[in-house]
MIDOSE-1310 file (N, C-alpha, C; in nm, 2 decimals, decimal comma, always signed):
residues 196
mmkf	-2,39/+5,17/-2,24/-2,40/+5,04/-2,29/-2,26/+4,98/-2,30; -2,17/+5,06/-2,35/-2,03/+5,00/-2,36/-1,97/+4,96/-2,23; -2,00/+5,04/-2,12/-1,95/+5,01/-1,99/-2,01/+4,88/-1,94; -2,14/+4,87/-1,96/-2,21/+4,75/-1,92/-2,15/+4,62/-1,99
trha	-2,13/+4,63/-2,12/-2,07/+4,53/-2,19/-1,93/+4,49/-2,14; -1,85/+4,59/-2,12/-1,71/+4,56/-2,07/-1,73/+4,49/-1,93; -1,81/+4,54/-1,84/-1,83/+4,49/-1,71/-1,88/+4,34/-1,72; -1,98/+4,32/-1,81/-2,04/+4,18/-1,82/-1,93/+4,09/-1,88
asal	-1,85/+4,14/-1,97/-1,74/+4,05/-2,03/-1,64/+4,02/-1,92; -1,60/+4,12/-1,84/-1,51/+4,09/-1,73/-1,56/+3,99/-1,63; -1,69/+4,00/-1,59/-1,75/+3,91/-1,50/-1,76/+3,77/-1,56; -1,78/+3,76/-1,69/-1,79/+3,63/-1,75/-1,64/+3,56/-1,75
ivta	-1,54/+3,64/-1,77/-1,40/+3,59/-1,77/-1,37/+3,54/-1,63; -1,40/+3,62/-1,54/-1,37/+3,59/-1,39/-1,44/+3,46/-1,36; -1,57/+3,45/-1,40/-1,65/+3,33/-1,37/-1,59/+3,20/-1,44; -1,55/+3,23/-1,56/-1,49/+3,11/-1,64/-1,36/+3,06/-1,58
laac	-1,28/+3,16/-1,53/-1,15/+3,12/-1,47/-1,18/+3,05/-1,34; -1,27/+3,10/-1,26/-1,30/+3,03/-1,14/-1,35/+2,89/-1,16; -1,43/+2,87/-1,27/-1,48/+2,74/-1,30/-1,37/+2,64/-1,34; -1,27/+2,70/-1,41/-1,16/+2,62/-1,46/-1,06/+2,58/-1,35
ssap	-1,05/+2,66/-1,24/-0,97/+2,62/-1,13/-1,03/+2,51/-1,06; -0,94/+2,42/-1,02/-0,99/+2,29/-0,95/-0,93/+2,28/-0,81; -0,99/+2,20/-0,73/-0,94/+2,17/-0,60/-0,81/+2,11/-0,60; -0,72/+2,14/-0,50/-0,59/+2,08/-0,51/-0,59/+1,93/-0,50
vhfh	-0,50/+1,86/-0,56/-0,48/+1,72/-0,56/-0,38/+1,68/-0,45; -0,42/+1,59/-0,36/-0,33/+1,55/-0,25/-0,28/+1,41/-0,29; -0,15/+1,38/-0,27/-0,10/+1,25/-0,30/-0,05/+1,18/-0,17; -0,09/+1,05/-0,16/-0,06/+0,98/-0,04/+0,03/+0,86/-0,07
tlvp	+0,10/+0,82/+0,04/+0,19/+0,69/+0,02/+0,15/+0,60/+0,13; +0,17/+0,47/+0,10/+0,15/+0,37/+0,20/+0,28/+0,33/+0,26; +0,39/+0,38/+0,21/+0,53/+0,35/+0,26/+0,54/+0,42/+0,40; +0,57/+0,35/+0,50/+0,58/+0,41/+0,63/+0,70/+0,50/+0,65
paaa	+0,71/+0,59/+0,74/+0,84/+0,66/+0,77/+0,95/+0,57/+0,80; +1,07/+0,61/+0,77/+1,18/+0,52/+0,80/+1,19/+0,48/+0,95; +1,21/+0,34/+0,97/+1,21/+0,30/+1,10/+1,35/+0,24/+1,14; +1,39/+0,23/+1,26/+1,51/+0,16/+1,30/+1,51/+0,02/+1,26
qast	+1,63/-0,03/+1,22/+1,65/-0,17/+1,18/+1,63/-0,26/+1,31; +1,60/-0,38/+1,28/+1,59/-0,48/+1,39/+1,72/-0,49/+1,46; +1,72/-0,53/+1,59/+1,84/-0,55/+1,66/+1,92/-0,67/+1,61; +1,86/-0,77/+1,56/+1,93/-0,88/+1,50/+1,92/-0,88/+1,35
vapf	+2,03/-0,92/+1,28/+2,03/-0,91/+1,14/+2,00/-1,05/+1,08; +1,90/-1,05/+0,99/+1,87/-1,18/+0,93/+1,98/-1,23/+0,84; +2,01/-1,36/+0,84/+2,12/-1,41/+0,74/+2,06/-1,44/+0,61; +1,96/-1,36/+0,56/+1,91/-1,38/+0,43/+1,85/-1,25/+0,38
aidv	+1,84/-1,24/+0,25/+1,78/-1,12/+0,19/+1,64/-1,16/+0,16; +1,55/-1,06/+0,12/+1,42/-1,09/+0,08/+1,40/-1,03/-0,07; +1,31/-1,10/-0,14/+1,27/-1,05/-0,27/+1,12/-1,04/-0,27; +1,08/-0,92/-0,26/+0,93/-0,89/-0,25/+0,89/-0,87/-0,40
lavg	+0,81/-0,96/-0,45/+0,77/-0,97/-0,59/+0,65/-0,87/-0,60; +0,62/-0,85/-0,73/+0,51/-0,75/-0,77/+0,38/-0,80/-0,70; +0,30/-0,71/-0,65/+0,18/-0,73/-0,57/+0,05/-0,72/-0,66; -0,03/-0,82/-0,66/-0,16/-0,80/-0,73/-0,26/-0,74/-0,64
vppq	-0,34/-0,65/-0,71/-0,45/-0,58/-0,63/-0,58/-0,59/-0,71; -0,69/-0,59/-0,63/-0,82/-0,60/-0,70/-0,84/-0,49/-0,81; -0,90/-0,52/-0,92/-0,92/-0,42/-1,03/-1,00/-0,30/-0,99; -1,09/-0,32/-0,89/-1,19/-0,21/-0,84/-1,10/-0,10/-0,78
vdqp	-0,99/-0,12/-0,72/-0,91/-0,02/-0,65/-0,78/+0,01/-0,72; -0,75/-0,06/-0,84/-0,62/-0,05/-0,90/-0,63/+0,07/-1,00; -0,62/+0,19/-0,94/-0,62/+0,31/-1,02/-0,56/+0,42/-0,93; -0,52/+0,53/-1,00/-0,44/+0,64/-0,93/-0,53/+0,70/-0,81
smvl	-0,65/+0,72/-0,82/-0,73/+0,78/-0,72/-0,77/+0,68/-0,61; -0,78/+0,74/-0,49/-0,83/+0,66/-0,38/-0,98/+0,62/-0,41; -1,02/+0,49/-0,37/-1,15/+0,45/-0,38/-1,21/+0,43/-0,24; -1,32/+0,50/-0,21/-1,39/+0,48/-0,08/-1,51/+0,39/-0,09
rsgs	-1,53/+0,31/+0,00/-1,65/+0,22/+0,01/-1,74/+0,28/+0,12; -1,87/+0,27/+0,09/-1,97/+0,31/+0,18/-2,09/+0,22/+0,16; -2,14/+0,17/+0,28/-2,25/+0,08/+0,26/-2,22/-0,05/+0,20; -2,32/-0,12/+0,15/-2,29/-0,26/+0,09/-2,24/-0,26/-0,05
slvs	-2,27/-0,14/-0,12/-2,24/-0,14/-0,27/-2,18/-0,02/-0,32; -2,19/+0,09/-0,25/-2,15/+0,22/-0,30/-2,00/+0,24/-0,29; -1,94/+0,30/-0,40/-1,80/+0,33/-0,40/-1,79/+0,47/-0,46; -1,69/+0,54/-0,41/-1,66/+0,68/-0,46/-1,52/+0,69/-0,50
vldg	-1,49/+0,73/-0,62/-1,36/+0,75/-0,67/-1,32/+0,90/-0,64; -1,21/+0,92/-0,57/-1,17/+1,06/-0,53/-1,06/+1,11/-0,62; -1,09/+1,19/-0,71/-0,99/+1,25/-0,80/-0,90/+1,34/-0,73; -0,94/+1,40/-0,61/-0,85/+1,49/-0,54/-0,76/+1,42/-0,44
erwa	-0,78/+1,29/-0,42/-0,69/+1,22/-0,33/-0,64/+1,10/-0,40; -0,51/+1,10/-0,42/-0,44/+1,00/-0,52/-0,33/+0,93/-0,45; -0,29/+0,81/-0,50/-0,17/+0,74/-0,45/-0,05/+0,80/-0,53; +0,06/+0,81/-0,45/+0,18/+0,86/-0,51/+0,24/+0,78/-0,62
splg	+0,20/+0,65/-0,63/+0,24/+0,56/-0,74/+0,13/+0,46/-0,75; +0,13/+0,37/-0,85/+0,03/+0,27/-0,87/+0,01/+0,20/-0,74; -0,11/+0,16/-0,71/-0,14/+0,10/-0,57/-0,06/-0,02/-0,55; -0,05/-0,11/-0,65/+0,03/-0,23/-0,63/+0,18/-0,20/-0,60
deir	+0,23/-0,09/-0,66/+0,37/-0,05/-0,63/+0,38/+0,00/-0,49; +0,27/+0,08/-0,45/+0,27/+0,14/-0,31/+0,27/+0,03/-0,21; +0,19/-0,08/-0,23/+0,18/-0,19/-0,13/+0,32/-0,27/-0,13; +0,37/-0,30/-0,25/+0,50/-0,37/-0,26/+0,61/-0,29/-0,18
sala	+0,61/-0,16/-0,21/+0,72/-0,08/-0,14/+0,70/-0,07/+0,01; +0,57/-0,06/+0,06/+0,54/-0,06/+0,20/+0,59/-0,19/+0,26; +0,55/-0,30/+0,20/+0,59/-0,43/+0,26/+0,74/-0,45/+0,26; +0,81/-0,41/+0,15/+0,95/-0,42/+0,15/+1,02/-0,34/+0,26
adls	+0,97/-0,22/+0,28/+1,02/-0,13/+0,39/+1,00/-0,19/+0,53; +0,87/-0,24/+0,54/+0,83/-0,31/+0,67/+0,91/-0,43/+0,70; +0,93/-0,51/+0,60/+1,00/-0,64/+0,62/+1,15/-0,61/+0,64; +1,21/-0,52/+0,57/+1,35/-0,49/+0,59/+1,38/-0,44/+0,73
srlg	+1,29/-0,36/+0,78/+1,32/-0,31/+0,91/+1,29/-0,41/+1,02; +1,19/-0,50/+1,00/+1,16/-0,60/+1,10/+1,26/-0,72/+1,10; +1,31/-0,75/+0,99/+1,41/-0,86/+0,97/+1,55/-0,82/+0,98; +1,58/-0,69/+0,97/+1,72/-0,65/+0,97/+1,79/-0,69/+0,84
thdi	+1,72/-0,68/+0,72/+1,77/-0,73/+0,60/+1,74/-0,63/+0,49; +1,75/-0,66/+0,36/+1,71/-0,57/+0,26/+1,65/-0,64/+0,15; +1,57/-0,56/+0,06/+1,50/-0,62/-0,05/+1,59/-0,62/-0,17; +1,61/-0,73/-0,23/+1,69/-0,73/-0,35/+1,61/-0,75/-0,48
hglp	+1,49/-0,72/-0,48/+1,40/-0,74/-0,60/+1,46/-0,66/-0,72; +1,48/-0,73/-0,82/+1,54/-0,67/-0,95/+1,68/-0,66/-0,96; +1,75/-0,70/-0,85/+1,90/-0,68/-0,84/+1,97/-0,82/-0,87; +2,09/-0,81/-0,93/+2,16/-0,94/-0,95/+2,19/-1,00/-0,81
rakd	+2,21/-1,14/-0,81/+2,25/-1,20/-0,68/+2,34/-1,32/-0,71; +2,41/-1,35/-0,61/+2,50/-1,48/-0,62/+2,42/-1,60/-0,63; +2,48/-1,70/-0,69/+2,40/-1,83/-0,69/+2,37/-1,89/-0,56; +2,47/-1,86/-0,47/+2,46/-1,93/-0,34/+2,39/-1,83/-0,24
akvv	+2,34/-1,72/-0,28/+2,28/-1,62/-0,19/+2,15/-1,68/-0,12; +2,13/-1,66/+0,01/+2,01/-1,71/+0,07/+1,91/-1,60/+0,06; +1,80/-1,63/-0,01/+1,69/-1,53/-0,04/+1,56/-1,59/+0,00; +1,47/-1,52/+0,06/+1,34/-1,56/+0,08/+1,25/-1,47/-0,01
avqv	+1,18/-1,54/-0,11/+1,09/-1,47/-0,20/+0,95/-1,46/-0,13; +0,90/-1,34/-0,14/+0,77/-1,31/-0,09/+0,67/-1,26/-0,20; +0,56/-1,34/-0,21/+0,46/-1,31/-0,31/+0,33/-1,28/-0,23; +0,27/-1,16/-0,27/+0,14/-1,13/-0,20/+0,04/-1,09/-0,31
dvrr	-0,08/-1,14/-0,29/-0,19/-1,11/-0,38/-0,30/-1,05/-0,29; -0,33/-0,92/-0,31/-0,43/-0,86/-0,23/-0,57/-0,89/-0,28; -0,65/-0,94/-0,20/-0,79/-0,98/-0,25/-0,89/-0,87/-0,21; -0,87/-0,80/-0,10/-0,96/-0,69/-0,07/-0,88/-0,58/-0,01
fdse	-0,91/-0,45/-0,05/-0,84/-0,34/+0,00/-0,95/-0,23/+0,01; -1,03/-0,24/+0,12/-1,15/-0,15/+0,15/-1,11/-0,03/+0,23; -1,16/+0,09/+0,19/-1,13/+0,21/+0,26/-1,26/+0,27/+0,30; -1,29/+0,28/+0,43/-1,41/+0,35/+0,48/-1,38/+0,47/+0,57
lggs	-1,41/+0,58/+0,51/-1,37/+0,70/+0,59/-1,46/+0,71/+0,72; -1,39/+0,72/+0,84/-1,46/+0,72/+0,96/-1,50/+0,58/+1,00; -1,46/+0,47/+0,93/-1,49/+0,33/+0,96/-1,37/+0,26/+0,98; -1,32/+0,18/+0,87/-1,21/+0,10/+0,89/-1,13/+0,08/+0,76
atle	-1,01/+0,03/+0,77/-0,92/+0,00/+0,65/-0,91/-0,15/+0,66; -0,96/-0,23/+0,56/-0,96/-0,37/+0,56/-0,87/-0,43/+0,46; -0,78/-0,51/+0,49/-0,69/-0,57/+0,40/-0,70/-0,73/+0,41; -0,73/-0,79/+0,30/-0,73/-0,94/+0,29/-0,63/-0,97/+0,18
asws	-0,54/-1,07/+0,21/-0,44/-1,11/+0,12/-0,40/-1,26/+0,13; -0,38/-1,31/+0,01/-0,32/-1,45/+0,01/-0,17/-1,42/-0,01; -0,08/-1,49/+0,05/+0,06/-1,47/+0,03/+0,14/-1,59/+0,06; +0,26/-1,60/+0,00/+0,35/-1,71/+0,02/+0,49/-1,66/+0,04
vrsg	+0,57/-1,75/+0,11/+0,71/-1,72/+0,12/+0,78/-1,85/+0,07; +0,90/-1,83/+0,01/+0,96/-1,94/-0,05/+1,11/-1,93/-0,03; +1,18/-2,03/+0,01/+1,33/-2,04/+0,02/+1,37/-2,17/-0,02; +1,46/-2,17/-0,13/+1,49/-2,31/-0,19/+1,37/-2,39/-0,23
eqsa	+1,37/-2,51/-0,16/+1,25/-2,60/-0,20/+1,14/-2,59/-0,10; +1,16/-2,51/+0,01/+1,06/-2,49/+0,11/+0,97/-2,38/+0,08; +0,84/-2,39/+0,11/+0,75/-2,27/+0,09/+0,63/-2,29/+0,20; +0,57/-2,17/+0,22/+0,45/-2,17/+0,30/+0,35/-2,08/+0,22
ncas	+0,22/-2,12/+0,22/+0,11/-2,05/+0,17/+0,01/-2,01/+0,27; -0,01/-1,88/+0,27/-0,10/-1,84/+0,38/-0,20/-1,74/+0,34; -0,29/-1,70/+0,43/-0,39/-1,60/+0,40/-0,41/-1,52/+0,52; -0,43/-1,39/+0,51/-0,44/-1,30/+0,63/-0,56/-1,20/+0,60
rvve	-0,62/-1,16/+0,71/-0,72/-1,06/+0,72/-0,69/-0,96/+0,82; -0,68/-0,84/+0,79/-0,65/-0,73/+0,89/-0,74/-0,62/+0,88; -0,81/-0,58/+0,99/-0,90/-0,46/+1,00/-0,84/-0,36/+1,10; -0,82/-0,24/+1,04/-0,77/-0,14/+1,13/-0,87/-0,02/+1,14
pagg	-0,91/+0,04/+1,26/-1,00/+0,14/+1,26/-0,94/+0,27/+1,20; -1,02/+0,34/+1,12/-0,98/+0,46/+1,05/-1,05/+0,58/+1,10; -0,98/+0,70/+1,11/-1,05/+0,82/+1,15/-1,13/+0,88/+1,04; -1,17/+1,01/+1,06/-1,25/+1,08/+0,96/-1,18/+1,16/+0,86
syda	-1,04/+1,15/+0,85/-0,97/+1,22/+0,74/-0,90/+1,12/+0,65; -0,87/+1,17/+0,54/-0,79/+1,08/+0,44/-0,66/+1,04/+0,49; -0,59/+1,13/+0,57/-0,46/+1,10/+0,62/-0,48/+0,99/+0,72; -0,58/+0,99/+0,80/-0,60/+0,89/+0,91/-0,64/+0,76/+0,84
lvda	-0,70/+0,76/+0,73/-0,74/+0,64/+0,66/-0,61/+0,57/+0,60; -0,52/+0,66/+0,55/-0,40/+0,61/+0,49/-0,31/+0,55/+0,61; -0,31/+0,62/+0,72/-0,24/+0,57/+0,84/-0,29/+0,43/+0,88; -0,42/+0,41/+0,87/-0,48/+0,28/+0,91/-0,44/+0,17/+0,81
hqra	-0,42/+0,21/+0,68/-0,37/+0,11/+0,58/-0,23/+0,08/+0,60; -0,15/+0,18/+0,65/-0,02/+0,15/+0,68/+0,00/+0,05/+0,80; -0,08/+0,07/+0,90/-0,08/-0,02/+1,02/-0,13/-0,16/+0,98; -0,22/-0,17/+0,89/-0,27/-0,30/+0,84/-0,16/-0,37/+0,76
lgql	-0,08/-0,30/+0,68/+0,02/-0,35/+0,61/+0,14/-0,40/+0,70; +0,16/-0,32/+0,81/+0,26/-0,35/+0,91/+0,22/-0,48/+0,98; +0,09/-0,51/+1,01/+0,05/-0,63/+1,07/+0,08/-0,75/+0,97; +0,05/-0,73/+0,85/+0,07/-0,83/+0,75/+0,22/-0,86/+0,74
adqi	+0,31/-0,76/+0,74/+0,45/-0,77/+0,74/+0,50/-0,86/+0,86; +0,44/-0,83/+0,97/+0,47/-0,91/+1,10/+0,45/-1,06/+1,07; +0,34/-1,09/+1,01/+0,31/-1,23/+0,98/+0,41/-1,29/+0,88; +0,44/-1,22/+0,77/+0,53/-1,27/+0,68/+0,67/-1,28/+0,73
atas	+0,71/-1,18/+0,81/+0,84/-1,19/+0,88/+0,86/-1,32/+0,96; +0,76/-1,35/+1,04/+0,76/-1,47/+1,12/+0,78/-1,59/+1,03; +0,70/-1,60/+0,93/+0,71/-1,72/+0,84/+0,85/-1,73/+0,76; +0,90/-1,61/+0,73/+1,03/-1,60/+0,67/+1,14/-1,65/+0,75
rsla	+1,14/-1,61/+0,88/+1,24/-1,65/+0,97/+1,24/-1,81/+0,99; +1,12/-1,86/+1,00/+1,11/-2,01/+1,02/+1,16/-2,08/+0,90; +1,12/-2,03/+0,78/+1,16/-2,09/+0,66/+1,31/-2,08/+0,63; +1,37/-1,97/+0,66/+1,51/-1,96/+0,64/+1,59/-2,04/+0,74
agqp	+1,54/-2,07/+0,85/+1,60/-2,16/+0,95/+1,58/-2,31/+0,92; +1,52/-2,33/+0,81/+1,49/-2,48/+0,77/+1,37/-2,54/+0,84; +1,29/-2,45/+0,90/+1,18/-2,51/+0,97/+1,05/-2,49/+0,88; +0,94/-2,55/+0,90/+0,82/-2,53/+0,83/+0,77/-2,38/+0,84
gtcr	+0,74/-2,31/+0,74/+0,68/-2,18/+0,76/+0,54/-2,18/+0,82; +0,52/-2,10/+0,92/+0,39/-2,10/+0,99/+0,31/-1,98/+0,95; +0,18/-2,00/+0,94/+0,08/-1,89/+0,92/+0,02/-1,86/+1,05; +0,00/-1,74/+1,08/-0,06/-1,70/+1,21/-0,15/-1,58/+1,18
């Protein structure tokens, strides 16, 4: 009886420890790998302001959409930083490399410094595993008294893994950065900012 009790107790402890162990947590970033700077250097700096994101996806875990109304919150797949910060950092990196300039957000600047301020408000950030990554955003660029207000919608096909889905979001943010960079160049040159 004593041996059975010890064996049963050991089995219960092993079972309890197995139940307490959890699946590993994976952290993802939207910031792309470092890229070569543009061949021409922009005669202005950028100030990428804080990015607004929809409350449905504004959390540490990735949120997957499936069908017309179902969403799944993935506790094991998380963003490396708050989603708004991830998007802001990704856009700052993309714009810096495309324009050959740097992001001075939060840094002191000279009064006569030429700066293009970039404001982005994400309206939709849908993630469909094996489907697509959808990004819809309203955005503006401002330099001095001139500004341009635009809206963009980008859809990138996503593979069947979480890494592929994050890559699709990186590509979508890259396309948004292309549009913002074009408007920023025009504005900084004293021309009307164009939305495309």
